PyMOL commands that place a pseudoatom at each C-alpha (Angstrom):
pseudoatom trace, name=CA, resn=MET, resi=1, chain=A, elem=C, hetatm=0, pos=[5.874, -23.144, 41.507]
pseudoatom trace, name=CA, resn=ALA, resi=2, chain=A, elem=C, hetatm=0, pos=[8.384, -24.930, 39.344]
pseudoatom trace, name=CA, resn=GLY, resi=3, chain=A, elem=C, hetatm=0, pos=[5.616, -25.824, 36.840]
pseudoatom trace, name=CA, resn=ASN, resi=4, chain=A, elem=C, hetatm=0, pos=[4.661, -22.153, 36.358]
pseudoatom trace, name=CA, resn=ALA, resi=5, chain=A, elem=C, hetatm=0, pos=[8.269, -21.082, 35.811]
pseudoatom trace, name=CA, resn=ASP, resi=6, chain=A, elem=C, hetatm=0, pos=[8.778, -23.910, 33.337]
pseudoatom trace, name=CA, resn=LEU, resi=7, chain=A, elem=C, hetatm=0, pos=[5.631, -22.901, 31.395]
pseudoatom trace, name=CA, resn=ILE, resi=8, chain=A, elem=C, hetatm=0, pos=[6.665, -19.251, 31.256]
pseudoatom trace, name=CA, resn=SER, resi=9, chain=A, elem=C, hetatm=0, pos=[10.186, -20.090, 30.125]
pseudoatom trace, name=CA, resn=SER, resi=10, chain=A, elem=C, hetatm=0, pos=[8.829, -22.303, 27.351]
pseudoatom trace, name=CA, resn=LEU, resi=11, chain=A, elem=C, hetatm=0, pos=[6.359, -19.655, 26.082]
pseudoatom trace, name=CA, resn=LEU, resi=12, chain=A, elem=C, hetatm=0, pos=[8.819, -16.762, 26.217]
pseudoatom trace, name=CA, resn=PRO, resi=13, chain=A, elem=C, hetatm=0, pos=[10.612, -17.670, 22.943]
pseudoatom trace, name=CA, resn=LEU, resi=14, chain=A, elem=C, hetatm=0, pos=[7.263, -17.889, 21.132]
pseudoatom trace, name=CA, resn=VAL, resi=15, chain=A, elem=C, hetatm=0, pos=[6.191, -14.482, 22.398]
pseudoatom trace, name=CA, resn=ALA, resi=16, chain=A, elem=C, hetatm=0, pos=[9.558, -12.998, 21.411]
pseudoatom trace, name=CA, resn=LEU, resi=17, chain=A, elem=C, hetatm=0, pos=[9.303, -14.565, 17.956]
pseudoatom trace, name=CA, resn=PHE, resi=18, chain=A, elem=C, hetatm=0, pos=[5.829, -13.127, 17.436]
pseudoatom trace, name=CA, resn=ALA, resi=19, chain=A, elem=C, hetatm=0, pos=[7.012, -9.660, 18.546]
pseudoatom trace, name=CA, resn=ILE, resi=20, chain=A, elem=C, hetatm=0, pos=[9.910, -9.787, 16.076]
pseudoatom trace, name=CA, resn=PHE, resi=21, chain=A, elem=C, hetatm=0, pos=[7.577, -10.992, 13.309]
pseudoatom trace, name=CA, resn=TYR, resi=22, chain=A, elem=C, hetatm=0, pos=[5.135, -8.161, 14.067]
pseudoatom trace, name=CA, resn=PHE, resi=23, chain=A, elem=C, hetatm=0, pos=[7.720, -5.359, 14.087]
pseudoatom trace, name=CA, resn=LEU, resi=24, chain=A, elem=C, hetatm=0, pos=[9.660, -6.584, 11.039]
pseudoatom trace, name=CA, resn=ILE, resi=25, chain=A, elem=C, hetatm=0, pos=[6.831, -7.696, 8.744]
pseudoatom trace, name=CA, resn=ILE, resi=26, chain=A, elem=C, hetatm=0, pos=[3.280, -6.799, 9.786]
pseudoatom trace, name=CA, resn=ARG, resi=27, chain=A, elem=C, hetatm=0, pos=[3.729, -3.229, 11.039]
pseudoatom trace, name=CA, resn=PRO, resi=28, chain=A, elem=C, hetatm=0, pos=[5.788, -1.912, 8.067]
pseudoatom trace, name=CA, resn=GLN, resi=29, chain=A, elem=C, hetatm=0, pos=[3.326, -3.505, 5.646]
pseudoatom trace, name=CA, resn=GLN, resi=30, chain=A, elem=C, hetatm=0, pos=[0.402, -1.792, 7.407]
pseudoatom trace, name=CA, resn=LYS, resi=31, chain=A, elem=C, hetatm=0, pos=[2.202, 1.569, 7.280]
pseudoatom trace, name=CA, resn=GLN, resi=32, chain=A, elem=C, hetatm=0, pos=[2.916, 1.137, 3.569]
pseudoatom trace, name=CA, resn=ALA, resi=33, chain=A, elem=C, hetatm=0, pos=[-0.717, 0.220, 2.824]
pseudoatom trace, name=CA, resn=LYS, resi=34, chain=A, elem=C, hetatm=0, pos=[-1.946, 3.248, 4.775]
pseudoatom trace, name=CA, resn=ALA, resi=35, chain=A, elem=C, hetatm=0, pos=[0.419, 5.591, 2.896]
pseudoatom trace, name=CA, resn=HIS, resi=36, chain=A, elem=C, hetatm=0, pos=[-0.667, 4.111, -0.468]
pseudoatom trace, name=CA, resn=LYS, resi=37, chain=A, elem=C, hetatm=0, pos=[-4.353, 4.533, 0.395]
pseudoatom trace, name=CA, resn=GLN, resi=38, chain=A, elem=C, hetatm=0, pos=[-3.764, 8.160, 1.408]
pseudoatom trace, name=CA, resn=MET, resi=39, chain=A, elem=C, hetatm=0, pos=[-1.859, 8.808, -1.836]
pseudoatom trace, name=CA, resn=ILE, resi=40, chain=A, elem=C, hetatm=0, pos=[-4.775, 7.420, -3.871]
pseudoatom trace, name=CA, resn=THR, resi=41, chain=A, elem=C, hetatm=0, pos=[-7.322, 9.617, -2.068]
pseudoatom trace, name=CA, resn=GLU, resi=42, chain=A, elem=C, hetatm=0, pos=[-5.197, 12.727, -2.699]
pseudoatom trace, name=CA, resn=LEU, resi=43, chain=A, elem=C, hetatm=0, pos=[-4.885, 12.219, -6.481]
pseudoatom trace, name=CA, resn=LYS, resi=44, chain=A, elem=C, hetatm=0, pos=[-6.071, 15.166, -8.570]
pseudoatom trace, name=CA, resn=LYS, resi=45, chain=A, elem=C, hetatm=0, pos=[-6.304, 16.301, -12.167]
pseudoatom trace, name=CA, resn=GLY, resi=46, chain=A, elem=C, hetatm=0, pos=[-2.899, 16.850, -13.750]
pseudoatom trace, name=CA, resn=ASP, resi=47, chain=A, elem=C, hetatm=0, pos=[-1.002, 14.363, -11.566]
pseudoatom trace, name=CA, resn=LYS, resi=48, chain=A, elem=C, hetatm=0, pos=[1.269, 11.936, -13.371]
pseudoatom trace, name=CA, resn=ILE, resi=49, chain=A, elem=C, hetatm=0, pos=[1.094, 8.362, -12.111]
pseudoatom trace, name=CA, resn=VAL, resi=50, chain=A, elem=C, hetatm=0, pos=[2.536, 4.923, -12.798]
pseudoatom trace, name=CA, resn=THR, resi=51, chain=A, elem=C, hetatm=0, pos=[0.096, 2.024, -13.003]
pseudoatom trace, name=CA, resn=ASN, resi=52, chain=A, elem=C, hetatm=0, pos=[0.734, -1.507, -11.744]
pseudoatom trace, name=CA, resn=GLY, resi=53, chain=A, elem=C, hetatm=0, pos=[1.243, -2.471, -15.395]
pseudoatom trace, name=CA, resn=GLY, resi=54, chain=A, elem=C, hetatm=0, pos=[4.026, 0.095, -15.772]
pseudoatom trace, name=CA, resn=LEU, resi=55, chain=A, elem=C, hetatm=0, pos=[2.161, 2.720, -17.821]
pseudoatom trace, name=CA, resn=MET, resi=56, chain=A, elem=C, hetatm=0, pos=[3.034, 6.346, -17.121]
pseudoatom trace, name=CA, resn=VAL, resi=57, chain=A, elem=C, hetatm=0, pos=[-0.132, 8.395, -17.575]
pseudoatom trace, name=CA, resn=GLU, resi=58, chain=A, elem=C, hetatm=0, pos=[-1.622, 11.756, -16.616]
pseudoatom trace, name=CA, resn=ILE, resi=59, chain=A, elem=C, hetatm=0, pos=[-4.906, 12.082, -14.746]
pseudoatom trace, name=CA, resn=ILE, resi=60, chain=A, elem=C, hetatm=0, pos=[-7.634, 13.978, -16.612]
pseudoatom trace, name=CA, resn=LYS, resi=61, chain=A, elem=C, hetatm=0, pos=[-10.589, 13.349, -14.305]
pseudoatom trace, name=CA, resn=VAL, resi=62, chain=A, elem=C, hetatm=0, pos=[-11.036, 11.786, -10.868]
pseudoatom trace, name=CA, resn=GLU, resi=63, chain=A, elem=C, hetatm=0, pos=[-14.221, 9.761, -10.321]
pseudoatom trace, name=CA, resn=GLU, resi=64, chain=A, elem=C, hetatm=0, pos=[-15.488, 7.684, -7.382]
pseudoatom trace, name=CA, resn=THR, resi=65, chain=A, elem=C, hetatm=0, pos=[-13.642, 4.434, -8.131]
pseudoatom trace, name=CA, resn=TYR, resi=66, chain=A, elem=C, hetatm=0, pos=[-12.050, 5.247, -11.497]
pseudoatom trace, name=CA, resn=LEU, resi=67, chain=A, elem=C, hetatm=0, pos=[-9.601, 7.704, -12.960]
pseudoatom trace, name=CA, resn=VAL, resi=68, chain=A, elem=C, hetatm=0, pos=[-9.793, 8.949, -16.520]
pseudoatom trace, name=CA, resn=VAL, resi=69, chain=A, elem=C, hetatm=0, pos=[-6.186, 9.092, -17.688]
pseudoatom trace, name=CA, resn=LYS, resi=70, chain=A, elem=C, hetatm=0, pos=[-4.358, 10.249, -20.805]
pseudoatom trace, name=CA, resn=ASN, resi=71, chain=A, elem=C, hetatm=0, pos=[-1.511, 8.319, -22.374]
pseudoatom trace, name=CA, resn=HIS, resi=72, chain=A, elem=C, hetatm=0, pos=[1.478, 9.985, -24.097]
pseudoatom trace, name=CA, resn=ASP, resi=73, chain=A, elem=C, hetatm=0, pos=[-0.310, 9.793, -27.475]
pseudoatom trace, name=CA, resn=ASN, resi=74, chain=A, elem=C, hetatm=0, pos=[-3.395, 11.550, -26.008]
pseudoatom trace, name=CA, resn=THR, resi=75, chain=A, elem=C, hetatm=0, pos=[-5.567, 8.445, -25.892]
pseudoatom trace, name=CA, resn=GLU, resi=76, chain=A, elem=C, hetatm=0, pos=[-7.917, 8.443, -22.933]
pseudoatom trace, name=CA, resn=MET, resi=77, chain=A, elem=C, hetatm=0, pos=[-8.703, 5.400, -20.833]
pseudoatom trace, name=CA, resn=LYS, resi=78, chain=A, elem=C, hetatm=0, pos=[-10.391, 4.552, -17.552]
pseudoatom trace, name=CA, resn=LEU, resi=79, chain=A, elem=C, hetatm=0, pos=[-8.269, 3.138, -14.767]
pseudoatom trace, name=CA, resn=MET, resi=80, chain=A, elem=C, hetatm=0, pos=[-9.432, 1.726, -11.448]
pseudoatom trace, name=CA, resn=LYS, resi=81, chain=A, elem=C, hetatm=0, pos=[-7.883, 3.549, -8.507]
pseudoatom trace, name=CA, resn=ASP, resi=82, chain=A, elem=C, hetatm=0, pos=[-6.705, 0.223, -7.094]
pseudoatom trace, name=CA, resn=PHE, resi=83, chain=A, elem=C, hetatm=0, pos=[-4.223, -0.144, -9.963]
pseudoatom trace, name=CA, resn=VAL, resi=84, chain=A, elem=C, hetatm=0, pos=[-2.244, 3.027, -9.244]
pseudoatom trace, name=CA, resn=ALA, resi=85, chain=A, elem=C, hetatm=0, pos=[1.275, 2.022, -8.218]
pseudoatom trace, name=CA, resn=LYS, resi=86, chain=A, elem=C, hetatm=0, pos=[2.823, 5.403, -7.431]
pseudoatom trace, name=CA, resn=LEU, resi=87, chain=A, elem=C, hetatm=0, pos=[2.693, 9.127, -8.031]
pseudoatom trace, name=CA, resn=LEU, resi=88, chain=A, elem=C, hetatm=0, pos=[5.422, 10.695, -10.161]
pseudoatom trace, name=CA, resn=ASP, resi=89, chain=A, elem=C, hetatm=0, pos=[6.950, 14.032, -9.193]
for i in range(1, 89): cmd.bond("trace and resi %d" % i, "trace and resi %d" % (i + 1))
show_as sticks, trace
zoom trace
């Protein structure tokens, strides 16, 4: 019986460390990724977005994997949906 108790007491800190790691790092990152994916699927014409490169553009057309966007000087360009950083209000 003493061997079982010793094994459990030695594994308990590892289990606690993994639980802390999960709740402080993995779970918030998964929630953030899920919210970002939902934001990308809800994009529509007229929305203003910021790209990963820092460009602020307006969506003209939503396609399957691309967005057609307009810059401030009315130049149009195609942008992959993966490179949308955030939606501006």
